[in-house]
Structure formats: structure tokens, C-alpha cells
C-alpha positions in Angstrom: 0.2 0.0 0.0 1.2 3.4 -0.7 1.9 6.3 2.0 -1.9 7.8 1.5 -2.6 10.2 4.3 0.7 10.8 5.0 1.3 7.5 6.9 4.7 5.9 6.6 4.1 2.4 6.0 8.0 1.4 5.4 9.0 -2.2 7.1 5.2 -2.5 8.1 4.1 -6.3 7.3 0.5 -6.1 5.8 -1.6 -8.8 7.1 -2.7 -11.5 4.3 -6.2 -10.3 4.4 -5.2 -6.6 3.7 -3.7 -7.6 0.4 -7.2 -8.5 -1.2 -8.8 -5.2 0.0 -9.4 -2.6 -3.1 -7.4 0.4 -3.0 -9.8 3.3 -1.6 -9.0 6.6 -0.6 -8.5 7.3 3.2 -11.5 9.2 3.2 -13.6 6.7 1.7 -12.3 4.2 4.4 -12.9 6.6 7.3 -16.6 7.2 6.1 -17.2 3.3 5.8 -15.7 2.9 9.4 -18.1 5.5 10.7 -21.1 3.5 9.2 -19.9 0.3 10.7 -18.9 1.4 14.0 -22.1 3.6 14.5 -22.1 7.2 15.8 -19.9 8.2 18.4 -21.6 7.9 22.1 -19.7 11.2 22.9 -19.9 13.2 20.0 -19.8 16.6 21.5 -20.3 19.4 21.4 -24.1 19.1 20.2 -26.5 22.0 19.2 -29.7 20.7 21.0 -31.1 19.4 24.1 -31.7 16.2 22.4 -28.3 15.7 20.9 -26.9 16.2 24.2 -29.0 14.0 26.0 -28.4 11.1 23.6 -24.8 11.4 24.6 -25.0 12.2 28.4 -28.0 10.7 29.6 -26.9 7.1 29.4 -26.7 4.9 32.3 -23.1 3.3 33.1 -24.3 -0.1 32.1 -25.5 1.0 28.9 -22.5 2.8 28.1 -20.1 -0.1 29.0 -22.2 -2.4 26.8 -22.2 -0.1 23.9 -18.5 0.7 24.3 -17.4 -3.0 24.9 -19.2 -4.0 21.3 -17.5 -1.0 19.7 -14.2 -1.9 21.0 -14.1 -5.5 19.9 -14.8 -4.5 16.8 -11.9 -1.9 16.7 -9.8 -4.3 18.1 -10.2 -6.5 15.0 -10.0 -3.6 12.7 -6.7 -2.3 14.0 -4.8 -5.6 13.1 -5.4 -5.4 9.5 -3.0 -2.2 8.6 -1.7 0.6 9.5 -4.2 2.9 7.7 -7.1 1.0 9.2 -5.2 1.1 12.7 -4.9 4.9 12.3 -8.7 5.6 11.4 -9.6 3.1 14.0 -7.9 5.1 16.6 -9.6 8.4 15.3 -13.0 6.9 16.1 -12.2 6.0 19.5 -15.0 7.2 21.6 -12.1 7.6 24.5 -14.7 6.8 27.1 -13.5 6.2 30.9 -15.6 4.7 33.4 -14.4 5.7 37.1 -15.7 4.4 40.5 -14.4 7.6 42.3 -11.0 6.8 41.4 -11.1 3.2 43.3 -10.9 1.7 39.5 -11.2 2.8 35.9 -12.1 1.1 33.0 -11.0 0.5 30.4 -7.2 0.1 31.8 -4.7 1.9 30.6 -6.6 5.1 30.0 -6.4 8.4 32.0 -9.0 10.9 32.5 -7.1 13.7 30.6 -7.1 11.4 27.7 -11.2 10.6 27.9 -13.6 12.6 25.6 -16.3 11.4 28.3 -16.2 10.3 31.9 -18.6 8.2 33.7 -18.9 8.2 37.7 -20.5 5.4 38.9 -21.5 3.9 42.0 -23.1 0.6 43.2 -25.0 2.1 45.9 -26.2 5.4 47.0 -23.6 6.9 49.2 -22.8 10.0 51.1 -19.1 11.3 51.7 -17.5 13.4 54.2 -16.5 16.7 52.8 -13.1 16.7 54.4 -12.0 13.0 52.8 -14.4 12.1 50.3 -12.3 9.6 48.9 -11.1 7.9 52.3 -14.7 7.9 53.5 -15.9 6.4 50.2 -13.3 3.8 50.2 -14.3 2.7 54.0 -18.0 2.8 53.1 -17.7 0.7 50.2 -20.6 -1.9 49.8 -22.3 -0.1 52.8 -25.0 2.7 53.0 -24.3 5.3 55.7 -27.4 6.5 57.7 -26.0 8.8 60.1 -27.7 12.1 59.8 -24.4 14.3 59.3 -23.3 16.8 56.7 -22.2 14.5 54.0 -21.8 15.9 50.4 -20.0 14.6 47.2 -17.5 17.3 46.5 -16.9 19.8 43.6 -14.0 22.0 43.7 -10.2 22.0 43.9 -9.8 19.4 46.5 -13.0 17.1 45.0 -12.6 13.9 43.1 -14.2 15.7 39.8 -11.3 18.5 39.9 -9.4 16.9 37.1 -12.1 17.4 34.6 -14.5 20.5 35.9 -12.7 23.2 34.1 -13.0 22.1 30.9 -16.4 20.0 31.1 -18.9 20.8 28.1 -21.8 18.8 29.2 -22.6 17.5 33.2 -25.4 15.5 34.0 -26.0 15.0 37.8 -28.6 13.3 40.3 -28.2 13.8 44.0 -30.1 14.9 47.3 -29.7 18.2 48.4 -27.4 18.3 51.4 -25.8 21.1 53.4 -22.1 21.5 52.4 -18.8 23.1 52.9 -19.6 26.8 51.6 -15.7 27.3 50.5 -16.5 24.1 48.2 -19.7 25.1 46.6 -20.0 28.9 46.9 -20.3 30.6 43.5 -19.2 27.3 41.9 -18.6 27.6 38.3 -17.7 25.7 35.2 -16.6 28.2 32.5 -17.2 26.3 29.4 -20.2 24.1 30.4 -23.0 24.4 27.7 -25.1 21.6 28.7 -26.5 20.6 32.3 -29.0 17.9 33.3 -29.5 17.9 37.0 -32.1 16.1 39.2 -32.6 17.4 42.6 -34.4 15.7 45.4 -34.9 16.6 49.0 -32.3 14.6 51.2 -33.5 13.0 54.6 -30.8 15.3 56.0 -31.8 18.5 54.4 -33.7 20.0 57.6 -32.1 23.4 58.4 -30.1 24.0 55.3 -27.9 27.3 55.3 -28.4 29.8 52.6 -24.9 29.2 51.3 -23.6 26.8 48.9 -26.9 26.4 47.4 -27.7 25.1 43.7 -29.1 28.2 42.9 -26.1 30.0 43.4 -23.9 28.0 40.7 -22.7 30.0 37.5 -22.3 28.7 34.2 -21.6 31.7 31.9 -21.9 29.4 28.6 -24.8 27.4 29.6 -27.4 27.4 26.8 -28.9 23.8 27.2 -30.7 23.2 30.4 -32.8 20.0 32.0 -33.8 20.4 35.5 -36.1 17.8 37.6 -37.0 18.4 41.5 -38.8 16.0 43.8 -39.6 18.0 47.1 -40.6 21.5 47.9 -37.2 23.0 48.7 -35.5 21.2 45.6 -38.1 22.9 43.5 -36.9 26.4 44.8 -33.4 25.5 44.2 -34.0 24.3 40.7 -36.0 27.4 40.0 -33.4 29.8 41.4 -30.8 28.2 38.9 -33.2 28.5 35.8 -33.8 32.4 36.6 -30.1 32.9 37.3 -29.3 31.8 33.6 -32.9 32.6 31.8 -31.4 35.2 29.6 -28.9 32.9 28.0 -30.8 29.7 27.8 -31.6 28.5 24.3 -33.4 25.3 25.0 -35.0 24.4 28.4 -36.6 21.3 29.7 -38.4 21.8 32.8 -40.2 18.8 34.5 -43.1 19.8 36.4 -42.1 22.7 39.0 -45.4 23.9 40.1 -47.9 26.6 38.9 -45.8 29.5 39.6 -43.3 28.6 36.9 -42.9 30.0 34.4 -44.5 33.7 35.2 -45.0 36.9 33.2 -41.5 38.1 34.7 -39.9 34.6 33.5 -40.8 35.1 30.0 -39.7 38.4 29.9 -36.3 37.3 30.9 -36.1 34.3 28.3 -34.3 36.4 25.7 -32.7 34.0 23.9 -35.1 30.8 24.4 -35.8 28.7 21.2 -37.3 25.6 22.7 -39.3 24.7 26.2 -39.8 21.1 27.0 -42.5 20.1 29.3 -43.3 17.0 31.2 -46.7 16.3 29.9 -49.6 18.1 28.2 -51.0 19.2 31.9 -48.0 21.5 32.0 -48.2 22.5 28.0 -51.9 24.0 28.8 -50.7 25.8 31.8 -47.7 27.3 30.2 -50.0 28.4 27.1 -51.8 30.5 29.5 -49.0 32.9 30.1 -46.6 32.6 27.2 -48.1 35.6 25.3 -45.9 37.6 27.8 -42.8 36.6 25.7 -43.6 38.9 23.0 -44.0 41.7 25.3 -41.6 44.1 27.4 -41.8 46.2 30.3 -41.2 49.8 29.2 -40.9 53.0 31.5 -42.2 56.2 30.1 -41.3 60.1 30.8 -43.7 59.9 33.7 -41.8 56.7 35.4 -45.0 54.7 34.8 -44.3 50.9 33.8 -46.0 50.1 30.6 -46.5 47.0 28.7 -45.3 47.2 24.8 -45.2 44.7 22.0 -41.9 43.2 20.7 -41.1 41.6 17.3 -42.1 38.0 17.6 -39.6 35.2 17.8 -40.5 31.7 17.3 -40.7 29.3 20.1 -40.8 25.6 19.9 -43.0 23.8 22.6 -42.0 20.1 23.3 -43.6 17.0 25.4 -41.3 14.8 27.1 -44.4 12.2 26.8 -47.7 12.6 25.5 -49.6 11.8 28.8 -52.2 13.7 30.9 -52.2 13.6 34.8 -54.1 16.5 35.9 -56.5 18.3 33.3 -59.4 17.3 31.6 -59.2 17.0 27.8 -62.0 19.3 27.5 -60.0 21.9 29.6 -56.8 21.7 27.5 -58.9 22.0 24.3 -60.2 25.0 25.7 -56.7 26.4 26.4 -55.9 25.7 23.1 -58.8 27.5 21.7 -58.3 30.9 23.7 -54.7 30.7 22.8 -55.4 31.3 19.2 -53.5 34.7 18.8 -50.2 32.9 19.8 -50.6 29.8 18.2 -48.9 31.2 14.6 -45.6 31.8 16.6 -45.3 28.4 18.0 -44.0 25.1 16.6 -44.9 21.9 18.7 -42.5 18.7 19.3 -42.3 15.8 21.2 -38.8 14.7 23.0 -38.8 11.1 21.9 -39.3 9.5 18.2 -42.7 7.7 17.7 -40.8 4.6 16.9 -38.9 4.7 20.3 -42.3 5.0 22.3 -43.5 2.1 20.5 -40.6 0.0 21.1 -40.9 0.8 24.8 -44.5 0.3 24.6 -43.9 -3.2 23.2 -40.9 -4.1 24.8 -41.9 -3.1 28.5 -44.6 -4.4 31.0 -46.7 -1.2 30.5 -49.6 -1.0 33.3 -53.2 -0.9 31.9 -53.8 2.6 32.7 -50.4 3.8 31.3 -51.3 2.4 27.9 -55.0 3.8 28.1 -53.6 7.1 29.2 -51.3 7.0 26.1 -54.3 6.2 23.8 -56.6 9.3 25.1 -53.5 11.4 25.0 -52.7 10.6 21.3 -56.3 11.2 20.5 -56.3 14.3 22.0 -53.3 15.5 20.3 -55.0 14.8 17.1 -57.9 16.8 18.1 -56.1 20.0 19.1 -55.5 20.6 15.2 -51.7 21.2 16.0 -48.7 19.2 14.5 -46.5 17.8 17.1 -43.2 16.8 15.1 -40.8 14.0 16.9 -36.9 14.3 16.5 -36.9 12.4 13.3 -39.4 14.9 11.8 -42.4 12.8 11.5 -45.5 14.7 12.5 -48.9 13.5 14.3 -50.2 12.5 10.8 -47.1 10.6 9.7 -46.9 6.7 9.3 -44.8 6.4 12.5 -47.4 8.3 14.6 -50.0 6.1 13.3 -48.3 2.8 14.0 -47.7 3.8 17.2 -51.6 4.9 17.7 -52.7 1.4 16.0 -50.6 -0.3 18.4 -52.0 1.4 21.5 -55.7 0.7 20.2 -54.7 -3.0 19.8 -53.4 -3.1 23.5 -56.2 -1.2 24.9 -59.5 -1.5 22.8 -61.8 -0.2 25.3 -63.5 2.8 24.6 -62.3 6.4 25.6 -63.5 8.8 28.1 -65.0 12.0 27.4 -66.8 11.1 24.0 -63.3 10.9 22.5 -62.9 8.1 19.7 -59.8 7.3 17.5 -61.1 9.9 15.0 -62.4 13.1 17.1 -66.0 14.6 16.7 -64.0 17.9 16.4 -63.1 16.9 12.6 
């Protein structure tokens, strides 16, 4: 073989199978390898919540399974010839899975060499703020239940310190606990673009001090944010985090944070928002009642009187995490949409998961009868709203994929729908 791609192949003995390969340009081999190895798990940066979620929101077991299969394939390709070895190395996802420095996998790769690091733990653990690694090793395999002040540290002395300064994406699930103010006060990640955070009230969160809270964290480059909160105190903290970054957010996924969000002031502060993903149809109906404020601004006249003035209309996409109804009736949701005709021309509607993936989950999982019935009623309602909900693959509510999902749900839940709704709505 020649020296294509600037590779010196002198004194390099080819595998016998390589002599039978056609002579193709290096770039063509690279494209073939990309198709064969499938998309990178760590393809960062992305330009959307959905893109980051595909890379970041994978549990450690799933990541290990995918990466192990790709590593086995790359190991074979690397043995054929030097060009194939080089291309295979270029397409390495470069993942490290670390059990808080107890061990790293795969062996031989350091954290600075990794494109993505997944920190894992067998059990939910709490770590002494002064000696987190020592406390972790001593508690390995045990769950500490002492009601003290424990936290997984972030900062110069914490186990995540080697990677925090250059992080582009971060996913956190943890209970809120009191923490050392010197560790978490004004905690910042200067390059962070995507944050996925689930915060829940810890059993030990009574009397939490005002310092070192999640709402005080600062991410100057943050554009894509997904938040969830369980418990009243956790919801307040998450709301503070959203509002601290509201003027720079491009895409926001907020699970149900209560009726106090978003307010008119929240919409006024969303200067760059292009996508707002909600948990279900109930929250979507709630949000529609206040979204009109997005296209107005407060203004003070010469008499120092505050006035509301209209601004240029920017398009906003509203997304659903899952097409379900939990609180409102279908009649109420339809009425809200009818009363929102003035803002609907400026809104696009999406679902966060593809219709195919919802159908796969439905058929492969043991769904409760009520959940299947709710999904069927929700899909019927979405058709009745005369609004096109588009999935990440670009398929609308009337697409073949959506209709296949609906047919599957109807076969699994053949009982009549409530409120007089049927497969084809009486509104048509």
C-alpha cells in the first residue's frame, strides 16, 4: 500500500487479508468505518438538548455495553493494516468509567485522555466533605445512615477536579445536602454548555444553610438546561438555577415545577429561548396561559410609569417529554388551546422522543393498563387539537410512524375512550 494520508508504511508487514482489499482513498475508508462503528457516544459538542441527551443521559451499564461491543470491533480492524489502525484510533469514543478513583475502565486510559467520563457507584453513598475518597473506600458496599453533613465535593480538592474546568456537558442526580461553603459557593464551570440536573430533598436537608446552594451556581456559557426536582425545597433551588441563567438559555427542559413557573417575569427574561420542553400535556396547557408575555416587554415612560409594549415576534418551539395527561381533563386542555389562538401562529410543537422509540418502549416493557389507556387518550387528544406535534426525526402526528404507534396502543387498549373521544375525533 502507498503512503496515503501521510502515513509511513515502510517496514510494515501487511496482514494477508489486507492484500485482497481494494485500493480506496483514506477518506472513503473513514466514511465506511463511521457507518460500521455507528455514531460516537461522545460526539460533543451538540447543538440541541436532544443531541446532548443522546450522549450524556446514558446509564453506566448501557454505556459499558455499547462501548465494549465497539471496542471488540475496533480491535479487529486495527490488526489489518496501519491505515485501518489509524482510522480506528481516530474513531475511538475515548470513554472512561470511574468508580471515584477506586478503579477506571478501560485500563490504561487516564482521565485527561478521555472525551467522556462516567462516574458510577454501586449504591447511593454520602461522603465526608473533608476526605471524600477515604470515606468512600471505607464505606464501599455499605450505606451510611448517620444524619450528618455529607456531600460529594466539587472543587479543587474534590474527586471531579481534574475535569471540571473543561466540561462541556454534565449530568447530576443527587439529594440536596448541606455543604462546605468554601467548596460550593459560586461554583462555576466556564465552558459548560449542557446541564442535566435532578435534585431531590435529602433526608438530612432540614435546616439547610443559605450558602452553597445549587441556585448560586454560575455557568456563563450554559445554553441547554434540563432540570427535575422532587420536594418543595428542591423545586425552589432548581427555579433559582433557571432564573439565574434565563437570559442565556436557548433550550430548556423543565419537569413540572408547580404553577408558579413560568411567570410573566420569567417569560420576559427568556431573551434567547427557542425550545421549552415540558413533562406532559397538563404543563403545556398551563404554560400556554402565560406564554403571550414572551412577545412583550416592560417599558418606563417619561412619567416613570411602567408600561407593557409589544416586541418583534420570535418563534418558540414547545416540546413534550411524553404525551400524557395527569391532572387536567381533555375538555380543559382543548379550551386552553382555543383561547390561545393569538399566540399559536408563533409556536411550533414537538415531542422529545421519536414515535418509533415510544412504540418500542411500549411493546418491550410491561406497561400498566392505565398507562396504555392514558397514552391512547393523549394521542387522540393531540390529533383533536389540530396541532402538528413533530418528533426529533421530523415525523408529525399524521405520519406513518405516529399512526403505527396509535394502532399499537389501540390494539393493546381496545376499551372506549372517555369524554366522548374516539380514534377519529368529533372535532373534525
